[in-house]
C-alpha positions as a printed Julia matrix, in Angstrom:
631×3 Matrix{Float64}:
  20.97  217.21  -49.16
  24.2   219.2   -48.85
  24.14  218.69  -45.08
  23.69  214.93  -45.52
  26.58  214.77  -48.01
  28.79  216.75  -45.61
  27.92  214.43  -42.73
  28.64  211.37  -44.87
  32.06  212.76  -45.72
  32.98  213.57  -42.16
  30.2   212.07  -40.07
  32.32  211.47  -37.0
  32.87  215.2   -36.52
  29.09  215.42  -36.05
  28.97  212.52  -33.58
  27.91  214.91  -30.82
  24.53  215.18  -32.58
  23.79  211.62  -31.48
  23.61  212.95  -27.93
  22.41  216.5   -28.58
  19.32  215.65  -30.63
  17.57  213.38  -28.08
  18.75  215.63  -25.21
  17.22  218.74  -26.83
  14.07  216.8   -27.68
  13.71  215.68  -24.05
  14.14  219.29  -22.87
  11.53  220.58  -25.33
   9.0   217.91  -24.42
   9.37  218.72  -20.73
   9.44  222.52  -21.1
   6.62  222.9   -23.62
   4.23  221.05  -21.35
   0.69  220.37  -22.52
   1.26  222.42  -25.66
   3.17  219.42  -27.04
   0.72  216.72  -25.94
  -0.75  216.23  -29.42
   2.55  215.69  -31.25
   5.27  215.32  -28.62
   5.5   211.54  -28.95
   6.33  211.88  -32.65
   9.07  214.39  -31.83
  10.54  211.78  -29.48
  10.44  209.15  -32.24
  12.06  211.5   -34.8
  14.82  212.41  -32.31
  15.68  208.74  -31.8
  15.65  208.08  -35.56
  17.87  211.11  -36.21
  20.35  209.88  -33.6
  20.32  206.47  -35.29
  21.02  208.08  -38.67
  24.1   209.82  -37.25
  25.27  206.54  -35.71
  24.9   204.75  -39.05
  26.86  207.51  -40.82
  29.67  207.26  -38.22
  29.73  203.48  -38.55
  29.95  203.81  -42.32
  32.92  206.15  -42.02
  34.73  203.76  -39.65
  33.94  200.83  -41.92
  35.46  202.64  -44.88
  38.59  203.61  -42.92
  41.77  201.64  -42.49
  42.08  199.65  -39.26
  44.65  202.08  -37.88
  42.24  205.0   -38.41
  39.25  203.49  -36.63
  39.8   205.26  -33.33
  38.77  208.91  -33.53
  38.54  211.38  -30.65
  36.02  214.2   -31.05
  36.89  217.03  -28.62
  33.96  218.96  -27.14
  35.2   221.33  -24.43
  37.55  221.64  -21.48
  35.69  220.49  -18.41
  38.06  220.61  -15.42
  41.4   222.38  -15.15
  43.41  222.36  -11.92
  47.14  222.5   -11.15
  46.98  218.68  -10.94
  44.36  217.6   -13.49
  43.23  218.64  -16.92
  40.09  216.84  -18.04
  38.47  217.4   -21.42
  34.98  216.32  -22.36
  35.44  214.38  -25.58
  33.87  211.53  -27.51
  35.69  208.36  -28.55
  34.34  206.85  -31.76
  35.93  203.44  -32.17
  34.75  199.93  -33.15
  33.47  199.16  -29.64
  31.63  202.41  -28.94
  29.99  202.59  -32.37
  28.47  199.11  -31.96
  26.87  200.22  -28.73
  25.7   203.46  -30.34
  24.03  201.48  -33.13
  22.34  199.18  -30.61
  21.13  202.02  -28.4
  19.8   204.2   -31.2
  18.62  201.38  -33.5
  16.76  199.24  -30.98
  15.86  202.44  -29.12
  14.16  203.84  -32.25
  12.16  200.65  -32.73
  11.04  200.77  -29.11
  10.07  204.45  -29.47
   7.82  203.5   -32.41
   6.33  200.6   -30.44
   5.64  202.97  -27.54
   3.42  205.13  -29.76
   0.92  202.28  -29.84
   1.56  200.95  -26.36
   1.17  204.32  -24.62
  -1.54  205.63  -26.99
  -4.13  206.06  -24.23
  -1.8   207.32  -21.5
  -2.46  210.97  -20.66
   1.21  211.54  -19.84
   2.75  209.94  -22.94
   4.55  213.19  -23.87
   6.47  213.01  -20.61
   7.13  209.31  -21.17
   8.79  210.05  -24.52
  10.78  212.85  -22.92
  12.16  210.36  -20.4
  12.91  207.86  -23.19
  14.86  210.53  -25.08
  16.68  211.51  -21.89
  17.68  207.91  -21.34
  19.0   207.53  -24.9
  21.08  210.71  -24.55
  22.53  209.61  -21.19
  23.31  206.1   -22.45
  25.13  207.54  -25.45
  27.24  209.75  -23.15
  28.15  206.6   -21.23
  29.35  204.59  -24.23
  30.82  207.42  -26.36
  32.89  209.23  -23.72
  36.66  208.95  -23.93
  37.33  208.9   -20.18
  35.88  207.4   -17.03
  34.82  210.69  -15.47
  32.62  211.71  -18.42
  31.4   208.11  -18.61
  30.28  208.52  -15.0
  28.09  211.47  -16.03
  26.24  209.18  -18.44
  26.29  206.43  -15.83
  24.39  208.66  -13.4
  22.17  209.96  -16.2
  20.86  206.5   -17.05
  20.33  205.89  -13.35
  18.12  208.99  -13.17
  16.26  208.13  -16.38
  15.76  204.56  -15.17
  14.29  205.85  -11.9
  11.88  208.13  -13.8
  10.79  205.4   -16.21
  10.42  202.53  -13.74
   8.3   204.76  -11.51
   6.45  206.41  -14.4
   3.13  205.08  -13.11
   3.93  206.37   -9.63
   0.24  206.26   -8.67
   0.93  202.54   -8.17
   2.73  202.07   -4.82
   4.54  199.03   -6.26
   5.96  201.11   -9.14
   7.09  203.92   -6.82
   8.75  201.39   -4.51
  10.44  199.6    -7.43
  11.88  202.87   -8.74
  13.26  203.75   -5.32
  14.73  200.27   -4.9
  16.47  200.43   -8.28
  17.81  203.89   -7.51
  19.19  202.96   -4.08
  20.76  199.65   -5.18
  22.42  201.32   -8.14
  23.92  203.88   -5.8
  25.75  201.0    -4.09
  27.31  200.1    -7.42
  28.04  203.76   -8.08
  30.22  203.77   -4.97
  32.5   201.34   -6.79
  32.56  203.59   -9.85
  33.49  206.7    -7.84
  36.2   204.81   -5.95
  37.71  203.56   -9.22
  37.78  207.06  -10.75
  39.22  208.62   -7.57
  41.95  205.96   -7.51
  42.81  206.57  -11.17
  43.07  210.32  -10.62
  45.2   209.85   -7.5
  47.61  207.31   -9.02
  47.68  208.28  -12.71
  46.53  211.9   -12.67
  44.06  211.17  -15.46
  40.86  209.22  -16.09
  41.09  209.0   -19.87
  40.95  205.51  -21.33
  44.21  206.03  -23.21
  46.13  207.18  -20.12
  44.69  204.48  -17.87
  45.41  201.74  -20.42
  48.99  202.97  -20.84
  49.58  203.14  -17.08
  47.84  199.89  -16.1
  50.94  197.72  -16.49
  52.98  200.11  -14.33
  50.56  200.24  -11.38
  51.29  198.2    -8.24
  49.41  194.91   -8.25
  47.36  195.83   -5.19
  46.1   199.08   -6.68
  45.3   197.7   -10.12
  43.4   194.85   -8.44
  41.5   197.33   -6.28
  40.5   199.31   -9.38
  39.33  196.06  -11.01
  37.14  195.2    -8.04
  35.77  198.76   -7.82
  34.78  198.61  -11.48
  33.2   195.19  -10.97
  31.08  196.56   -8.11
  29.82  199.29  -10.43
  29.11  196.74  -13.15
  27.16  194.51  -10.73
  24.89  197.39   -9.77
  24.1   198.56  -13.29
  23.9   195.09  -14.86
  21.92  193.43  -12.03
  24.58  190.85  -11.26
  24.88  188.97   -7.97
  24.88  190.36   -5.29
  23.16  193.54   -6.59
  20.54  191.81   -8.74
  17.37  192.18   -6.66
  16.21  195.47   -8.21
  15.74  194.12  -11.74
  12.66  191.96  -11.08
  10.86  194.8    -9.3
  11.72  197.11  -12.2
   9.16  195.23  -14.3
   6.57  197.51  -12.66
   7.45  200.12  -15.29
   5.76  200.23  -18.72
   6.84  197.32  -20.92
   8.82  199.46  -23.41
  10.98  200.46  -20.44
  11.74  196.81  -19.78
  12.7   196.33  -23.42
  14.89  199.43  -23.72
  16.54  199.72  -20.32
  16.41  196.25  -18.85
  17.12  194.16  -21.94
  18.96  196.03  -24.67
  20.94  198.87  -23.13
  21.33  199.95  -19.49
  21.86  196.54  -17.98
  24.56  195.86  -20.55
  26.53  198.91  -19.36
  28.41  196.77  -16.87
  29.61  194.47  -19.65
  30.73  197.51  -21.65
  32.59  198.84  -18.6
  34.52  195.59  -18.05
  35.43  195.18  -21.72
  36.39  198.86  -22.04
  38.62  198.36  -18.96
  40.36  195.37  -20.53
  43.84  196.76  -19.81
  43.06  196.8   -16.08
  41.8   193.21  -16.0
  44.71  192.01  -18.12
  47.0   192.97  -15.21
  45.05  191.33  -12.36
  44.03  187.69  -12.51
  42.19  188.05   -9.19
  39.81  190.73  -10.45
  39.34  188.93  -13.8
  38.53  185.7   -11.96
  36.01  187.61   -9.82
  34.28  188.81  -13.01
  34.05  185.2   -14.24
  32.68  183.96  -10.91
  30.08  186.73  -10.72
  28.97  185.97  -14.27
  28.8   182.2   -13.69
  26.83  182.54  -10.46
  24.43  185.08  -11.96
  23.69  183.04  -15.08
  22.53  180.2   -12.83
  20.64  182.41  -10.36
  18.82  184.23  -13.16
  17.86  180.95  -14.84
  16.73  179.56  -11.48
  14.4   182.52  -11.01
  13.13  182.23  -14.58
  12.0   178.67  -13.91
   9.84  179.67  -10.94
   7.92  182.79  -11.99
   4.42  182.94  -13.46
   4.7   186.65  -14.35
   5.75  186.69  -18.02
   7.84  189.86  -17.6
   9.61  188.53  -14.51
  10.52  185.32  -16.34
  12.14  187.5   -19.0
  13.81  189.62  -16.28
  15.38  186.53  -14.72
  16.45  185.52  -18.21
  18.08  188.93  -18.7
  20.12  188.45  -15.53
  21.18  185.03  -16.76
  22.15  186.13  -20.27
  24.16  189.07  -18.97
  25.84  186.56  -16.68
  27.07  184.81  -19.84
  28.43  188.12  -21.12
  30.21  188.86  -17.83
  31.7   185.37  -17.82
  33.06  185.95  -21.33
  34.33  189.43  -20.41
  36.27  187.98  -17.47
  37.91  185.27  -19.58
  40.13  187.82  -21.32
  41.08  188.28  -24.99
  39.53  184.9   -25.83
  36.15  186.08  -24.58
  35.87  189.85  -25.1
  34.53  189.65  -28.66
  32.07  186.91  -27.68
  30.78  189.04  -24.78
  29.99  191.88  -27.18
  28.66  189.46  -29.81
  26.15  187.99  -27.36
  25.34  191.45  -25.99
  24.27  192.58  -29.46
  22.26  189.49  -30.37
  20.65  189.52  -26.93
  19.65  193.14  -27.47
  17.61  192.06  -30.49
  15.95  188.89  -29.28
  15.31  190.01  -25.71
  13.85  193.37  -26.78
  11.73  191.36  -29.21
  10.4   189.15  -26.41
   9.83  191.98  -23.93
   7.84  193.89  -26.53
   6.07  190.62  -27.36
   5.14  190.31  -23.69
   3.73  193.83  -23.9
   1.65  192.74  -26.9
   0.36  189.78  -24.9
  -0.55  192.13  -22.06
  -2.32  194.4   -24.58
  -4.35  191.38  -25.72
  -5.1   190.19  -22.18
  -6.12  193.42  -20.45
  -2.67  194.06  -18.91
  -2.61  190.65  -17.19
   0.93  189.28  -16.74
   0.09  185.93  -15.13
   0.86  183.13  -17.58
  -1.54  180.84  -15.72
  -4.32  183.0   -17.14
  -3.09  182.67  -20.74
  -2.9   179.62  -23.01
  -3.87  179.07  -26.67
  -2.9   182.6   -27.69
  -1.02  181.56  -30.83
  -4.2   181.77  -32.94
  -5.57  184.89  -31.3
  -2.39  186.95  -31.74
  -0.49  185.21  -34.55
   1.98  188.03  -35.36
   2.96  188.3   -31.71
   3.28  184.51  -31.5
   5.52  184.07  -34.55
   7.77  187.03  -33.75
   8.07  185.86  -30.13
   8.89  182.37  -31.39
  11.87  183.8   -33.29
  13.16  185.28  -30.05
  12.55  181.98  -28.26
  14.55  179.99  -30.82
  17.33  182.59  -30.67
  17.69  182.58  -26.88
  17.72  178.81  -26.5
  20.41  178.57  -29.18
  18.49  176.76  -31.92
  20.87  176.18  -34.86
  20.96  179.06  -37.29
  19.4   181.64  -34.98
  21.29  184.52  -33.37
  21.9   183.0   -29.95
  23.23  179.79  -31.46
  26.31  181.6   -32.72
  26.95  184.04  -29.89
  26.24  181.9   -26.82
  27.93  178.77  -28.15
  31.16  180.72  -28.59
  30.98  181.75  -24.91
  30.42  178.16  -23.8
  33.44  176.96  -25.76
  35.62  179.78  -24.42
  34.42  178.96  -20.89
  35.53  175.33  -21.27
  38.94  176.45  -22.48
  39.23  178.8   -19.48
  38.23  176.14  -16.95
  36.03  173.01  -16.98
  33.92  174.3   -14.06
  32.96  177.43  -15.98
  32.17  175.36  -19.08
  29.91  172.98  -17.16
  28.05  175.9   -15.56
  27.62  177.54  -18.97
  26.19  174.35  -20.52
  23.92  173.78  -17.53
  22.64  177.34  -17.88
  21.85  176.68  -21.55
  19.75  173.66  -20.61
  17.85  175.53  -17.9
  17.27  178.42  -20.33
  15.71  176.0   -22.81
  13.47  174.64  -20.02
  12.06  177.92  -18.67
  11.65  179.5   -22.09
   9.79  176.39  -23.3
   7.64  176.66  -20.18
   6.87  180.28  -21.05
   5.96  179.44  -24.65
   3.71  176.53  -23.68
   1.93  178.36  -20.86
   1.33  181.44  -23.01
   0.63  180.25  -26.55
  -0.35  176.56  -26.35
  -2.69  174.3   -24.42
  -6.2   175.26  -23.39
  -7.43  178.84  -23.06
  -7.46  179.77  -19.38
  -8.57  183.39  -19.6
 -11.78  184.78  -18.13
 -14.94  185.11  -20.22
 -14.75  188.92  -20.32
 -11.28  188.79  -21.93
 -11.21  188.91  -25.73
  -7.6   188.54  -26.98
  -6.79  190.65  -30.03
  -3.7   191.47  -32.05
  -1.83  194.72  -31.38
  -1.85  197.67  -33.82
   0.79  198.05  -36.52
   2.79  200.54  -34.45
   3.44  197.61  -32.1
   3.62  194.65  -34.48
   5.96  196.2   -37.07
   8.7   196.74  -34.42
   8.18  193.12  -33.39
   8.78  192.0   -36.97
  11.96  194.07  -37.27
  13.39  192.71  -34.03
  12.31  189.15  -34.92
  14.17  189.43  -38.22
  17.37  190.43  -36.44
  16.8   187.64  -33.9
  17.22  185.32  -36.88
  19.93  186.97  -39.0
  22.13  188.85  -36.48
  24.22  185.75  -35.83
  24.9   185.24  -39.53
  25.83  188.89  -39.97
  28.34  189.05  -37.13
  29.72  185.52  -36.83
  33.45  185.74  -37.41
  33.29  189.39  -38.48
  33.0   190.84  -35.01
  36.37  189.62  -33.73
  38.15  191.18  -36.67
  36.19  194.4   -36.18
  37.07  194.69  -32.46
  40.63  193.4   -32.7
  42.45  196.7   -33.44
  41.19  198.42  -30.3
  40.9   195.53  -27.86
  43.42  192.99  -29.07
  40.82  190.22  -28.96
  41.65  186.69  -29.95
  40.64  186.33  -33.58
  38.51  183.36  -34.6
  37.11  182.06  -37.82
  33.4   181.93  -38.46
  31.96  178.62  -37.25
  28.76  177.44  -38.94
  28.58  173.8   -37.85
  28.5   172.59  -34.23
  31.81  171.73  -32.59
  32.01  168.79  -30.15
  31.19  171.17  -27.3
  28.42  172.63  -29.44
  26.93  169.18  -30.02
  26.88  168.5   -26.27
  25.24  171.89  -25.77
  22.54  171.04  -28.32
  21.82  167.76  -26.52
  21.46  169.6   -23.2
  19.21  172.2   -24.83
  17.05  169.46  -26.34
  16.76  167.86  -22.89
  15.61  171.18  -21.43
  12.98  171.6   -24.16
  11.79  168.01  -23.66
  11.48  168.43  -19.9
   9.51  171.65  -20.39
   7.14  169.87  -22.78
   6.74  166.93  -20.39
   5.76  169.19  -17.48
   3.8   171.94  -19.25
   2.89  170.6   -22.68
   1.48  167.15  -22.02
  -0.36  168.16  -18.86
  -2.98  170.87  -18.33
  -1.6   173.97  -16.62
  -3.46  174.64  -13.32
  -4.71  178.2   -12.85
  -3.71  178.15   -9.2
  -0.07  177.99   -8.15
   0.56  174.42   -6.93
   1.69  174.05   -3.34
   5.18  172.68   -3.02
   7.72  171.86   -0.36
  10.56  171.77   -2.87
  13.16  174.21   -1.5
  14.48  174.97   -4.99
  11.04  176.09   -6.2
  10.4   178.06   -3.02
  13.75  179.83   -3.35
  13.07  180.63   -7.02
   9.63  182.04   -6.26
  11.25  184.27   -3.64
  13.95  185.53   -6.02
  16.53  183.25   -4.37
  15.93  185.3    -1.21
  17.78  188.29   -2.66
  15.66  190.75   -0.68
  16.11  188.76    2.53
  19.89  188.67    2.05
  20.01  192.4     1.32
  17.85  193.07    4.37
  20.09  190.98    6.62
  23.4   192.3     5.26
  22.56  195.92    4.47
  19.12  197.17    5.47
  18.96  195.91    9.06
  22.57  196.85    9.95
  21.97  200.3     8.44
  18.74  200.72   10.41
  20.51  199.53   13.57
  23.28  202.06   12.98
  20.68  204.77   12.39
  18.75  203.84   15.53
  21.97  203.76   17.55
  22.95  207.17   16.19
  19.54  208.58   17.11
  19.77  207.05   20.57
  23.26  208.5    21.07
  22.03  211.85   19.88
  19.08  211.72   22.29
  20.73  210.27   25.39
  24.31  211.59   25.12
  24.48  214.66   22.92
  21.06  216.14   23.64
  21.22  215.4    27.37
  24.79  216.67   27.56
  23.83  219.97   25.96
  20.64  220.2    27.99
  22.53  219.36   31.21
  25.08  222.09   30.55
  22.3   224.57   29.96
  20.52  223.46   33.13
  23.75  223.85   35.17
  24.24  227.41   33.97
  20.6   228.13   34.74
  21.0   226.93   38.35
  24.26  228.86   38.71
  22.54  232.0    37.5
  19.81  231.51   40.06
  22.4   231.35   42.86
  24.27  234.36   41.51
  21.04  236.3    41.22
  20.6   236.21   45.02
  23.65  238.42   45.6
  22.23  241.02   43.25
  19.98  242.72   45.87
  19.89  246.21   44.34
  20.84  247.87   47.7
  23.87  250.23   47.67
  24.83  249.52   51.28
  25.03  245.81   50.6
  27.35  246.41   47.65
  29.5   248.77   49.83
  29.77  246.09   52.5
  30.91  243.51   49.92
  33.5   245.95   48.6
  34.83  246.67   52.09
  35.07  243.0    52.92
  36.8   242.39   49.63
  39.36  245.14   50.21
  40.0   243.81   53.7
  40.59  240.25   52.41
  42.9   241.47   49.68
  44.87  243.46   52.25
  45.19  240.46   54.54
  46.46  238.34   51.66
  49.05  240.97   50.71
  50.31  241.27   54.31
  50.51  237.5    54.72
  52.42  237.31   51.49
  54.92  239.94   52.61
  55.49  238.19   55.96
  56.01  234.87   54.24
């Protein structure tokens, strides 16, 4: 009790426990081995809950503080000291970082609890929870660090944890390949991160957020723009934005809790955090800010396009994740008018998308791990808790009035129109397509005729899985009410966001958005509600459908632009090594060998022969000396 009272009084000084507790838990679960098999998963759950408790205490302290005191640096240790640079490892607890900490630890804790039921029969569940704890610790390093270099440590940490979790069932070749693909594509984005940090250190001599923000306005336009583009490349890799989006769909090969934690609520939002945290950079370069908007706008359409074409329930949600993060990136690129809305939608999305991913896992649990929606239908009565909680997420993501997405996404659409009509039209179009593919998912999964095989007996999930669904469903409903209007005031001191009043009724743009959403729902019902859903995938010559089914040819584009040129370069290098370098070295060796064979012939071993050579040599030297004297 005394410890809890002390933490409440000065919780931020204990902020490092948010990271330390799950990190130590992960180490123990890995080092103790089979000795922890019986209880290790509960240790993982307790570690996540403890981290959440610290985050709540830190949030409470910030909430009780004056606006000017809501940015606290917690020093940890001196990391790098050189004649040029001095870099400390420290945590920055401010309004932006604490919101992410609450999301990571709060939703993360719920997903840990869900995983107890979902992974109950997996022999390696202890290791799974160790990897979950490792991910939480790395993600917290990313969002709580006070400089880009320490952030990069967390950035790489979540990349490692993501690789381990996506490929957790590595006995499946598809899972092993998906993990490798995610790892390699994220390394491309990491190149942008390293280039941005190197540039900051070279130009500013520091990578701390405070120093970079202070120096941004003084940097030459070319260099500040380069840093903006480098950061955007990193964000595209981690947040699965065009052109580095192809890994996210394959990542669905991992266990479903991984999809909910990493690929809905936390890791893929790291790019949005990076752009918003780097607001001072983008405020100085319209070119880089415009690039962020374009990437977001393109991705929100591409993700929605893919979502319309997939029959795999998790891949529909993965395409949706790409699309929704596209909205966040669009808002982040708009500037002060959009930063708060980007974070607002990021938080609401974390709730309703985690809810739906875990709901998809519950459907898979009921259907013998089947993910093909063409084999579902009529599940609303068989798994009613899963259906109703999933329905809350559905209403939130399409922007039904009163639900979380209605408040957060509508603000982005309005800000997009104010920034440029083209962006606004794309944002509204994306909302309509979202309503269509999510209605398609609901109808194919929960309504219509049962299409499952006779040996399948759908059943509701255990409480360890359904209680987390209820919690996330509740926040899918109320999160918009809780944060509407409040969030801009909360973030304003640190980011200088454009303040806005809470809007409860639709604006003119909001009314148009609702009409477009209604049209998307109606079209989905016309195509998948009124008509029976065929179990076999219909043949089609429609190029839009073909492109969507093939992930908008993302793999083909990557192969043409990156894989094949890299393989050609590798083959050329091998050929040069074989035909030029190897043959050159071998030829030199062969020449010396032949020369040695010739020289060996004069080594007869007879003294008289050597005497003759010496005499001839002396004679020739004498002749040369005489000729030289006469000349």
